[in-house]
C-alpha positions as a Markdown table, in Angstrom:
| # | Residue | x | y | z |
|---|---|---|---|---|
| 1 | Met | 12.4 | 45.7 | 242.6 |
| 2 | Tyr | 13.0 | 48.2 | 239.9 |
| 3 | Asp | 10.1 | 50.2 | 238.4 |
| 4 | His | 10.9 | 49.7 | 234.8 |
| 5 | Arg | 7.5 | 49.9 | 233.2 |
| 6 | Asp | 7.8 | 53.4 | 231.8 |
| 7 | His | 10.9 | 53.0 | 229.6 |
| 8 | Val | 11.8 | 49.4 | 229.0 |
| 9 | Ala | 9.8 | 49.3 | 225.8 |
| 10 | Asp | 11.5 | 52.4 | 224.5 |
| 11 | Leu | 15.0 | 51.1 | 225.4 |
| 12 | Cys | 14.3 | 47.7 | 223.8 |
| 13 | Ser | 12.9 | 49.2 | 220.6 |
| 14 | Arg | 16.2 | 51.0 | 220.0 |
| 15 | Leu | 18.5 | 48.2 | 221.2 |
| 16 | Phe | 16.9 | 45.3 | 219.4 |
| 17 | Ala | 16.1 | 47.1 | 216.1 |
| 18 | Ser | 18.9 | 45.0 | 214.4 |
| 19 | Met | 17.2 | 41.7 | 215.1 |
| 20 | Pro | 15.7 | 40.5 | 211.8 |
| 21 | Arg | 12.6 | 38.9 | 213.2 |
| 22 | Arg | 9.8 | 40.4 | 215.3 |
| 23 | Gly | 9.7 | 37.2 | 217.5 |
| 24 | Gln | 13.3 | 37.7 | 218.4 |
| 25 | Arg | 12.7 | 41.4 | 219.4 |
| 26 | Leu | 9.8 | 40.3 | 221.5 |
| 27 | Lys | 11.7 | 37.5 | 223.2 |
| 28 | Ala | 14.7 | 39.9 | 223.9 |
| 29 | Glu | 12.4 | 42.4 | 225.6 |
| 30 | Gln | 10.8 | 39.6 | 227.6 |
| 31 | Tyr | 14.2 | 38.4 | 228.7 |
| 32 | Val | 15.2 | 41.9 | 229.8 |
| 33 | Arg | 12.0 | 42.2 | 231.8 |
| 34 | Ala | 12.6 | 38.8 | 233.4 |
| 35 | Leu | 16.1 | 39.9 | 234.4 |
| 36 | Leu | 14.6 | 42.9 | 236.1 |
| 37 | Ser | 11.8 | 40.9 | 237.7 |
| 38 | Val | 12.8 | 37.4 | 238.6 |
| 39 | Pro | 13.8 | 37.1 | 242.3 |
| 40 | Gly | 17.1 | 35.4 | 243.1 |
| 41 | Arg | 19.3 | 33.9 | 240.4 |
| 42 | Lys | 18.5 | 34.7 | 236.8 |
| 43 | Thr | 19.1 | 31.1 | 235.4 |
| 44 | Leu | 17.6 | 30.1 | 232.1 |
| 45 | Arg | 15.2 | 27.9 | 234.0 |
| 46 | Asn | 13.9 | 30.7 | 236.2 |
| 47 | Ile | 13.8 | 33.1 | 233.3 |
| 48 | Ala | 11.8 | 30.6 | 231.2 |
| 49 | Asp | 9.4 | 30.1 | 234.1 |
| 50 | Trp | 8.7 | 33.9 | 234.3 |
| 51 | Met | 8.6 | 34.4 | 230.5 |
| 52 | Glu | 6.2 | 31.5 | 229.7 |
| 53 | Gly | 4.1 | 31.6 | 232.9 |
| 54 | Glu | 4.6 | 27.8 | 233.2 |
| 55 | Pro | 6.5 | 25.6 | 235.5 |
| 56 | Ala | 10.2 | 25.7 | 234.5 |
| 57 | Asp | 10.5 | 21.9 | 234.2 |
| 58 | Arg | 8.2 | 22.0 | 231.1 |
| 59 | Glu | 10.6 | 21.5 | 228.3 |
| 60 | Pro | 9.0 | 23.8 | 225.7 |
| 61 | Ala | 9.5 | 26.9 | 227.8 |
| 62 | Lys | 13.0 | 26.0 | 228.8 |
| 63 | Gln | 14.0 | 25.0 | 225.2 |
| 64 | Ser | 12.6 | 28.1 | 223.7 |
| 65 | Val | 14.7 | 30.4 | 226.0 |
| 66 | His | 17.7 | 28.2 | 225.6 |
| 67 | His | 17.5 | 28.3 | 221.8 |
| 68 | Phe | 17.1 | 32.1 | 221.9 |
| 69 | Ile | 20.2 | 32.6 | 224.0 |
| 70 | Ser | 22.5 | 29.9 | 222.7 |
| 71 | Asn | 21.5 | 29.1 | 219.1 |
| 72 | Ser | 19.6 | 32.0 | 217.7 |
| 73 | Ser | 20.9 | 34.1 | 214.8 |
| 74 | Trp | 20.8 | 37.6 | 216.3 |
| 75 | Asp | 24.1 | 39.5 | 216.5 |
| 76 | Trp | 25.0 | 40.6 | 220.0 |
| 77 | Thr | 27.6 | 43.0 | 218.7 |
| 78 | Arg | 25.0 | 45.2 | 216.9 |
| 79 | Val | 22.9 | 45.3 | 220.1 |
| 80 | Arg | 26.0 | 46.4 | 222.1 |
| 81 | His | 26.7 | 49.2 | 219.7 |
| 82 | Ala | 23.1 | 50.3 | 220.0 |
| 83 | Leu | 23.4 | 50.1 | 223.8 |
| 84 | Ala | 26.5 | 52.3 | 223.8 |
| 85 | Gly | 24.8 | 54.9 | 221.6 |
| 86 | Tyr | 21.7 | 54.9 | 223.8 |
| 87 | Val | 23.8 | 55.3 | 227.0 |
| 88 | Glu | 25.9 | 58.1 | 225.5 |
| 89 | Asp | 22.7 | 60.0 | 224.7 |
| 90 | Ala | 21.1 | 59.4 | 228.1 |
| 91 | Val | 24.0 | 59.7 | 230.5 |
| 92 | Ala | 26.7 | 61.9 | 228.8 |
| 93 | Pro | 29.5 | 59.7 | 230.0 |
| 94 | Arg | 33.1 | 61.0 | 230.5 |
| 95 | Ala | 35.0 | 57.9 | 229.8 |
| 96 | Trp | 35.1 | 54.1 | 229.2 |
| 97 | Val | 36.1 | 52.1 | 232.3 |
| 98 | Val | 37.4 | 48.6 | 231.7 |
| 99 | Arg | 37.3 | 46.3 | 234.7 |
| 100 | Pro | 37.6 | 42.6 | 235.4 |
| 101 | Leu | 34.8 | 40.2 | 236.3 |
| 102 | Val | 35.4 | 36.9 | 237.9 |
| 103 | Ile | 32.6 | 34.3 | 238.0 |
| 104 | Pro | 33.5 | 31.4 | 240.3 |
| 105 | Lys | 32.1 | 28.0 | 239.0 |
| 106 | Ala | 31.9 | 24.6 | 240.7 |
| 107 | Gly | 31.8 | 22.5 | 237.5 |
| 108 | Pro | 34.1 | 22.3 | 234.5 |
| 109 | His | 31.5 | 22.6 | 231.7 |
| 110 | Ser | 30.6 | 26.3 | 231.4 |
| 111 | Val | 32.5 | 28.0 | 228.6 |
| 112 | Gly | 35.8 | 29.5 | 229.7 |
| 113 | Val | 35.8 | 27.8 | 233.1 |
| 114 | Asp | 39.3 | 26.8 | 234.2 |
| 115 | Gln | 41.8 | 27.1 | 237.0 |
| 116 | Gln | 43.0 | 30.7 | 236.3 |
| 117 | Phe | 45.3 | 33.1 | 238.0 |
| 118 | Val | 43.4 | 36.4 | 238.5 |
| 119 | Pro | 45.8 | 39.3 | 238.5 |
| 120 | His | 43.7 | 41.8 | 240.5 |
| 121 | Leu | 43.0 | 39.2 | 243.2 |
| 122 | Gly | 46.6 | 37.8 | 243.2 |
| 123 | Met | 45.2 | 34.2 | 243.5 |
| 124 | Thr | 44.0 | 31.3 | 241.4 |
| 125 | Val | 40.2 | 30.9 | 241.0 |
| 126 | His | 38.2 | 28.1 | 239.4 |
| 127 | Gly | 35.8 | 29.8 | 237.1 |
| 128 | Gln | 35.4 | 32.3 | 234.3 |
| 129 | Gln | 37.5 | 35.4 | 233.9 |
| 130 | Ala | 36.1 | 38.3 | 231.8 |
| 131 | Tyr | 36.5 | 42.0 | 231.2 |
| 132 | Gly | 33.7 | 44.5 | 230.8 |
| 133 | Ala | 33.7 | 48.0 | 229.2 |
| 134 | Trp | 31.5 | 50.5 | 231.0 |
| 135 | Leu | 30.4 | 54.0 | 229.9 |
| 136 | Ala | 30.7 | 56.1 | 233.1 |
| 137 | Ser | 29.8 | 59.5 | 234.3 |
| 138 | Glu | 30.2 | 60.9 | 237.8 |
| 139 | Gln | 26.7 | 59.8 | 238.7 |
| 140 | Thr | 26.2 | 56.4 | 237.0 |
| 141 | Ala | 27.7 | 53.7 | 234.8 |
| 142 | Val | 26.5 | 51.0 | 232.4 |
| 143 | Pro | 28.3 | 48.0 | 230.9 |
| 144 | Cys | 28.2 | 48.0 | 227.1 |
| 145 | Asp | 30.7 | 45.4 | 226.0 |
| 146 | Trp | 32.3 | 42.2 | 227.2 |
| 147 | Ser | 35.2 | 39.9 | 226.5 |
| 148 | Leu | 35.7 | 36.4 | 227.9 |
| 149 | Leu | 39.3 | 35.2 | 228.6 |
| 150 | Leu | 39.7 | 31.7 | 227.1 |
| 151 | Thr | 42.7 | 29.6 | 228.2 |
| 152 | Arg | 44.6 | 27.1 | 226.0 |
| 153 | Ala | 42.6 | 24.3 | 227.6 |
| 154 | Trp | 39.6 | 25.6 | 225.7 |
| 155 | Leu | 41.3 | 26.9 | 222.5 |
| 156 | Asp | 43.6 | 24.0 | 221.9 |
| 157 | Asp | 41.0 | 21.3 | 222.3 |
| 158 | Pro | 39.0 | 20.9 | 219.1 |
| 159 | Asp | 36.2 | 19.0 | 220.8 |
| 160 | Arg | 35.7 | 21.6 | 223.5 |
| 161 | Arg | 35.8 | 24.4 | 220.9 |
| 162 | Arg | 33.2 | 22.7 | 218.8 |
| 163 | Arg | 30.9 | 22.0 | 221.8 |
| 164 | Ala | 31.2 | 25.5 | 223.1 |
| 165 | Gln | 30.8 | 27.1 | 219.6 |
| 166 | Ile | 34.0 | 29.1 | 220.0 |
| 167 | Pro | 34.7 | 31.1 | 216.8 |
| 168 | Ala | 37.7 | 30.0 | 214.7 |
| 169 | Gly | 39.3 | 33.4 | 215.0 |
| 170 | Ala | 39.6 | 33.2 | 218.9 |
| 171 | Leu | 43.3 | 32.9 | 219.7 |
| 172 | Pro | 45.1 | 32.5 | 223.0 |
| 173 | Ser | 45.6 | 35.9 | 224.7 |
| 174 | Gly | 46.8 | 37.1 | 228.1 |
| 175 | Pro | 44.6 | 39.3 | 230.3 |
| 176 | Glu | 46.5 | 42.4 | 229.1 |
| 177 | Glu | 45.7 | 41.8 | 225.5 |
| 178 | Val | 42.0 | 40.9 | 226.2 |
| 179 | Ala | 41.5 | 44.0 | 228.3 |
| 180 | Gly | 43.5 | 46.2 | 225.9 |
| 181 | Arg | 41.6 | 45.1 | 222.8 |
| 182 | Leu | 38.3 | 45.6 | 224.6 |
| 183 | Ala | 39.4 | 49.1 | 225.6 |
| 184 | Leu | 40.4 | 49.8 | 222.0 |
| 185 | Asp | 37.1 | 48.5 | 220.5 |
| 186 | Ala | 35.2 | 50.6 | 223.1 |
| 187 | Ala | 37.1 | 53.8 | 222.4 |
| 188 | Arg | 36.7 | 53.4 | 218.7 |
| 189 | Gly | 33.0 | 52.4 | 218.9 |
| 190 | Leu | 31.6 | 55.9 | 219.5 |
| 191 | Pro | 32.3 | 59.0 | 217.4 |
| 192 | Ser | 33.2 | 61.0 | 220.5 |
| 193 | Arg | 36.3 | 58.8 | 221.2 |
| 194 | Arg | 36.1 | 58.8 | 225.0 |
| 195 | Pro | 39.3 | 58.2 | 227.0 |
| 196 | Val | 39.7 | 54.8 | 228.7 |
| 197 | Val | 40.2 | 54.0 | 232.4 |
| 198 | Val | 41.6 | 50.4 | 232.9 |
| 199 | Asp | 40.7 | 49.5 | 236.5 |
| 200 | Ala | 42.5 | 46.2 | 236.7 |
| 201 | Glu | 45.4 | 46.1 | 239.2 |
| 202 | Gly | 47.9 | 43.4 | 238.5 |
| 203 | Leu | 48.1 | 43.6 | 234.8 |
| 204 | Asp | 51.5 | 44.2 | 233.2 |
| 205 | Pro | 51.5 | 48.0 | 232.4 |
| 206 | Val | 54.1 | 47.6 | 229.7 |
| 207 | Arg | 51.9 | 45.1 | 227.8 |
| 208 | Met | 48.8 | 47.2 | 228.4 |
| 209 | Leu | 50.5 | 50.3 | 227.0 |
| 210 | Arg | 51.8 | 48.4 | 224.0 |
| 211 | Val | 48.2 | 47.9 | 223.1 |
| 212 | Leu | 46.8 | 51.3 | 223.9 |
| 213 | Val | 49.6 | 53.8 | 223.1 |
| 214 | Pro | 50.1 | 53.1 | 219.4 |
| 215 | Ala | 46.4 | 53.5 | 218.8 |
| 216 | Gly | 46.6 | 57.0 | 220.3 |
| 217 | Val | 43.9 | 56.3 | 222.9 |
| 218 | Pro | 44.2 | 58.5 | 226.0 |
| 219 | Ala | 44.2 | 56.1 | 228.9 |
| 220 | Val | 44.6 | 55.8 | 232.7 |
| 221 | Val | 45.8 | 52.4 | 233.8 |
| 222 | Arg | 45.7 | 51.2 | 237.4 |
| 223 | Val | 49.0 | 49.7 | 238.6 |
| 224 | Pro | 50.3 | 48.1 | 241.8 |
| 225 | Ala | 52.2 | 50.2 | 244.4 |
| 226 | Ser | 55.2 | 48.0 | 243.6 |
| 227 | Thr | 55.4 | 49.0 | 239.9 |
| 228 | Pro | 59.0 | 49.9 | 239.1 |
| 229 | Leu | 59.3 | 53.4 | 237.5 |
| 230 | Arg | 61.8 | 56.2 | 236.9 |
| 231 | Val | 61.2 | 59.9 | 237.1 |
| 232 | Asp | 61.0 | 61.3 | 233.5 |
| 233 | Pro | 64.3 | 63.1 | 232.9 |
| 234 | Ala | 62.8 | 65.2 | 230.1 |
| 235 | Val | 60.6 | 67.0 | 232.7 |
| 236 | Leu | 62.4 | 66.8 | 236.1 |
| 237 | His | 65.9 | 67.3 | 234.9 |
| 238 | Ser | 67.8 | 67.2 | 238.2 |
| 239 | Tyr | 65.9 | 64.4 | 239.9 |
| 240 | Ser | 67.5 | 61.0 | 240.3 |
| 241 | Glu | 66.8 | 58.6 | 237.5 |
| 242 | Arg | 67.2 | 55.5 | 239.6 |
| 243 | Pro | 64.3 | 53.1 | 239.4 |
| 244 | Ala | 61.9 | 53.1 | 242.4 |
| 245 | Thr | 58.5 | 51.7 | 243.1 |
| 246 | Ala | 55.3 | 53.8 | 242.6 |
| 247 | Asp | 54.8 | 54.2 | 246.3 |
| 248 | Gln | 58.4 | 55.1 | 246.9 |
| 249 | Leu | 58.3 | 57.8 | 244.3 |
| 250 | Val | 55.1 | 59.4 | 245.6 |
| 251 | Ala | 56.5 | 59.3 | 249.2 |
| 252 | Gly | 59.8 | 60.9 | 248.1 |
| 253 | Cys | 58.2 | 63.7 | 246.1 |
| 254 | Arg | 56.3 | 65.6 | 248.7 |
| 255 | Trp | 56.9 | 68.9 | 247.0 |
| 256 | Leu | 54.5 | 67.7 | 244.2 |
| 257 | Trp | 51.7 | 66.9 | 246.6 |
| 258 | Arg | 48.6 | 69.1 | 246.2 |
| 259 | Pro | 45.3 | 69.5 | 248.0 |
| 260 | Ala | 42.6 | 67.3 | 246.5 |
| 261 | Glu | 38.9 | 68.2 | 246.2 |
| 262 | Gly | 37.4 | 68.1 | 249.6 |
| 263 | Arg | 39.7 | 66.9 | 252.4 |
| 264 | Gly | 42.5 | 65.0 | 250.8 |
| 265 | Val | 45.9 | 65.0 | 249.0 |
| 266 | Arg | 46.8 | 64.2 | 245.4 |
| 267 | Ala | 50.1 | 63.7 | 243.6 |
| 268 | Ala | 51.1 | 63.6 | 240.0 |
| 269 | Leu | 54.7 | 62.7 | 238.9 |
| 270 | Pro | 56.1 | 62.6 | 235.4 |
| 271 | Val | 57.6 | 59.1 | 235.0 |
| 272 | Val | 58.6 | 56.5 | 232.5 |
| 273 | Leu | 58.7 | 52.7 | 232.7 |
| 274 | Pro | 62.2 | 51.3 | 232.7 |
| 275 | Ala | 61.1 | 48.9 | 229.9 |
| 276 | Ala | 59.6 | 51.8 | 227.9 |
| 277 | Pro | 61.7 | 54.8 | 228.6 |
| 278 | Arg | 60.5 | 56.9 | 225.6 |
| 279 | Gln | 56.9 | 56.8 | 226.6 |
| 280 | Pro | 56.0 | 59.8 | 228.9 |
| 281 | Leu | 53.5 | 58.9 | 231.6 |
| 282 | Leu | 52.0 | 60.5 | 234.7 |
| 283 | Leu | 52.0 | 58.5 | 238.0 |
| 284 | Leu | 48.8 | 59.5 | 239.8 |
| 285 | Ala | 47.8 | 59.0 | 243.4 |
| 286 | Arg | 45.2 | 60.4 | 245.7 |
| 287 | Trp | 44.4 | 59.8 | 249.4 |
| 288 | Thr | 42.5 | 61.1 | 252.4 |
| 289 | Ala | 44.3 | 63.7 | 254.5 |
| 290 | Gly | 45.7 | 62.1 | 257.7 |
| 291 | Thr | 46.2 | 58.6 | 256.2 |
| 292 | Arg | 49.6 | 57.1 | 255.6 |
| 293 | Gly | 49.3 | 57.2 | 251.8 |
| 294 | Pro | 47.2 | 56.4 | 248.8 |
| 295 | Asp | 45.6 | 53.0 | 248.3 |
| 296 | Arg | 45.6 | 53.2 | 244.4 |
| 297 | Tyr | 48.1 | 54.2 | 241.8 |
| 298 | Trp | 47.5 | 55.0 | 238.2 |
| 299 | Leu | 49.6 | 55.6 | 235.1 |
| 300 | Ala | 48.2 | 58.1 | 232.6 |
| 301 | Thr | 49.4 | 58.3 | 229.1 |
| 302 | Ala | 50.6 | 61.7 | 227.9 |
| 303 | Pro | 50.7 | 61.8 | 224.1 |
| 304 | Asp | 52.7 | 65.1 | 224.4 |
| 305 | Leu | 53.8 | 67.4 | 227.2 |
| 306 | Gly | 51.3 | 70.1 | 226.3 |
| 307 | Thr | 47.7 | 69.4 | 225.4 |
| 308 | Pro | 47.0 | 65.7 | 224.9 |
| 309 | Ser | 45.0 | 64.6 | 221.9 |
| 310 | Gly | 41.6 | 63.1 | 222.2 |
| 311 | Leu | 40.6 | 64.5 | 225.6 |
| 312 | Gly | 38.4 | 67.4 | 224.4 |
| 313 | Thr | 35.2 | 65.4 | 225.1 |
| 314 | Ala | 36.3 | 64.4 | 228.5 |
| 315 | Ser | 37.4 | 67.6 | 230.0 |
| 316 | Gly | 37.2 | 70.3 | 227.4 |
| 317 | Pro | 39.6 | 71.5 | 224.8 |
| 318 | Gly | 43.0 | 72.6 | 226.0 |
| 319 | Thr | 43.0 | 70.5 | 229.2 |
| 320 | Ser | 46.4 | 69.3 | 230.0 |
| 321 | Trp | 47.8 | 66.5 | 232.2 |
| 322 | Gly | 50.0 | 66.5 | 235.2 |
| 323 | Val | 52.6 | 68.5 | 237.0 |
| 324 | Gly | 52.0 | 71.8 | 238.8 |
| 325 | Thr | 54.4 | 74.8 | 238.9 |
| 326 | Ala | 55.4 | 75.0 | 242.6 |
| 327 | Ala | 59.1 | 75.3 | 243.1 |
| 328 | Gly | 61.1 | 72.8 | 245.0 |
| 329 | Pro | 64.1 | 70.5 | 244.9 |
| 330 | Gly | 64.1 | 69.0 | 241.4 |
| 331 | Ala | 61.2 | 71.1 | 240.2 |
| 332 | Pro | 60.8 | 71.7 | 236.5 |
| 333 | Ser | 63.0 | 74.5 | 235.2 |
| 334 | Ala | 61.6 | 77.7 | 233.9 |
| 335 | Gly | 60.0 | 77.2 | 230.5 |
| 336 | Ala | 59.5 | 73.5 | 231.1 |
| 337 | Pro | 56.3 | 72.1 | 229.7 |
| 338 | Arg | 53.4 | 72.4 | 232.2 |
| 339 | Arg | 50.7 | 69.8 | 232.7 |
| 340 | Ser | 47.7 | 69.7 | 235.0 |
| 341 | Asp | 46.7 | 66.5 | 236.8 |
| 342 | Glu | 43.0 | 67.4 | 237.2 |
| 343 | Ala | 41.7 | 65.7 | 234.1 |
| 344 | Pro | 43.3 | 62.2 | 234.6 |
| 345 | Leu | 42.6 | 62.3 | 238.3 |
| 346 | Ala | 38.9 | 63.0 | 237.7 |
| 347 | Leu | 38.8 | 60.0 | 235.3 |
| 348 | Thr | 40.2 | 57.7 | 238.0 |
| 349 | Ala | 37.3 | 58.5 | 240.2 |
| 350 | Leu | 35.0 | 57.0 | 237.7 |
| 351 | Ala | 36.2 | 53.5 | 238.7 |
| 352 | Asp | 34.4 | 54.0 | 242.0 |
| 353 | Thr | 31.2 | 54.9 | 240.2 |
| 354 | Val | 31.5 | 51.7 | 238.2 |
| 355 | Glu | 32.2 | 49.6 | 241.3 |
| 356 | Leu | 29.1 | 51.0 | 243.0 |
| 357 | Ala | 26.9 | 50.4 | 239.9 |
| 358 | Phe | 28.1 | 46.9 | 239.6 |
| 359 | Arg | 27.3 | 46.0 | 243.3 |
| 360 | Arg | 24.0 | 47.9 | 243.4 |
| 361 | Val | 22.6 | 47.0 | 239.9 |
| 362 | Ser | 24.6 | 44.4 | 237.8 |
| 363 | Glu | 24.6 | 41.8 | 240.5 |
| 364 | Gln | 20.9 | 42.1 | 240.8 |
| 365 | Thr | 20.3 | 41.8 | 237.0 |
| 366 | Gly | 22.0 | 38.4 | 236.5 |
| 367 | Ile | 25.5 | 39.4 | 235.4 |
| 368 | Arg | 27.0 | 36.3 | 237.1 |
| 369 | Asp | 24.1 | 33.9 | 236.6 |
| 370 | Phe | 24.5 | 32.3 | 233.2 |
| 371 | Val | 25.4 | 28.6 | 233.4 |
| 372 | Gly | 25.3 | 27.6 | 229.8 |
| 373 | Arg | 28.1 | 25.9 | 227.9 |
| 374 | Ser | 28.0 | 28.0 | 224.7 |
| 375 | Phe | 30.3 | 30.9 | 223.9 |
| 376 | Gln | 27.4 | 32.5 | 221.9 |
| 377 | Gly | 25.1 | 32.0 | 224.8 |
| 378 | Trp | 27.4 | 33.6 | 227.3 |
| 379 | His | 27.8 | 36.7 | 225.1 |
| 380 | Arg | 24.0 | 37.0 | 224.4 |
| 381 | His | 23.2 | 36.7 | 228.1 |
| 382 | Met | 25.8 | 39.3 | 229.0 |
| 383 | Thr | 24.4 | 41.6 | 226.4 |
| 384 | Leu | 20.8 | 41.3 | 227.7 |
| 385 | Ala | 22.0 | 41.6 | 231.3 |
| 386 | Ser | 23.7 | 44.8 | 230.3 |
| 387 | Ala | 20.5 | 46.1 | 228.7 |
| 388 | Ala | 18.7 | 45.2 | 232.0 |
| 389 | His | 21.3 | 47.1 | 233.9 |
| 390 | Ala | 20.8 | 50.1 | 231.7 |
| 391 | Ala | 17.0 | 50.0 | 232.2 |
| 392 | Ala | 17.5 | 49.9 | 236.0 |
| 393 | Val | 20.0 | 52.7 | 236.0 |
| 394 | Leu | 18.0 | 55.0 | 233.8 |
| 395 | Ser | 14.9 | 54.3 | 235.8 |
| 396 | Asp | 16.8 | 55.5 | 238.9 |
| 397 | Arg | 18.0 | 58.6 | 237.1 |
| 398 | Arg | 14.5 | 59.5 | 236.0 |
| 399 | Ala | 13.4 | 59.1 | 239.6 |
| 400 | Gly | 16.2 | 61.5 | 240.6 |
| 401 | His | 18.7 | 59.0 | 242.0 |
| 402 | Gly | 22.2 | 58.1 | 240.8 |
| 403 | Val | 24.3 | 55.1 | 241.9 |
| 404 | Arg | 27.0 | 57.2 | 243.5 |
| 405 | Ala | 27.1 | 57.1 | 247.3 |
| 406 | Ala | 26.1 | 60.3 | 249.0 |
């Protein structure tokens, strides 16, 4: 169990300052401590039992916690903004990482539950589908914002909307729009304007870029190996412009392969999407030396072919994206724009930090455990579970441990 006694009070005093009543602030801190302390599933019943020191079947304790989560007046968005600011001060993150969260459910009543196709799994799941925005450094990561995907079965049924307290402004959206808006909100939420890594394989890259590129957010988006692409003719003038898949392009451009940090290989190719030929992108791949090829592919936005805007906080001013200068068949001509792939490739590695933090911390602090029917309740629970994650992670950091594997 996490040793969180030394800093939970300080964390909670900053995160919950926007709550108008002292009782709310106290209840929120107790909820966070319960998430860090209750063994097993962090259900409202188990949390009420821990918070009140009474058997959980006593209705006053259960009703008090239920009301605080599902029907109270405190604004979770203000708490999330405070959490992001706290994490930025404590962790010095390099980027936001947006990733999916699937919560399987047996019954039909929890808000957002439906038979849903999950793009990154390539299968249909009965449950909730959400996206989280994490602030990540090389050593650790903390979730700071969440968005729940709601299907038409929920949004087009007035009775279900009313019972789940779904806001009137919630409209049907695909996973690309949900993840993209979450990424934009996250990137705009801090003065430093961190770049965004979207670690959600299976989303339509064209639809994702339609959300991110017009806003000028530097982004790296994970894509399947089968994504159709073309080499960017503005950079590699003599290379074939015939469409090919991501893995075919990487395999066919060996002269662009470079040694990666440690024992490995990396590749960065200037490409465009056939459906968006005017948007310059970098196809990124990295794999261990001796293996057949990479297991992940990414597209990085390139606002220009020199120094991209908005990346100063991530990798220092003047950092550029993408292609090296080695000569070879189809290599850039003399005087062609030069880009470095180091910055965007470093950002893709943050996805591993987030995955590890999720498995080691979030799943232990109740991120999947809310079973209520209320949209408000789901968001408030996820907010406090994120605060508990931050408390656990920062406790580990103060003890000299990160979440990254050795």
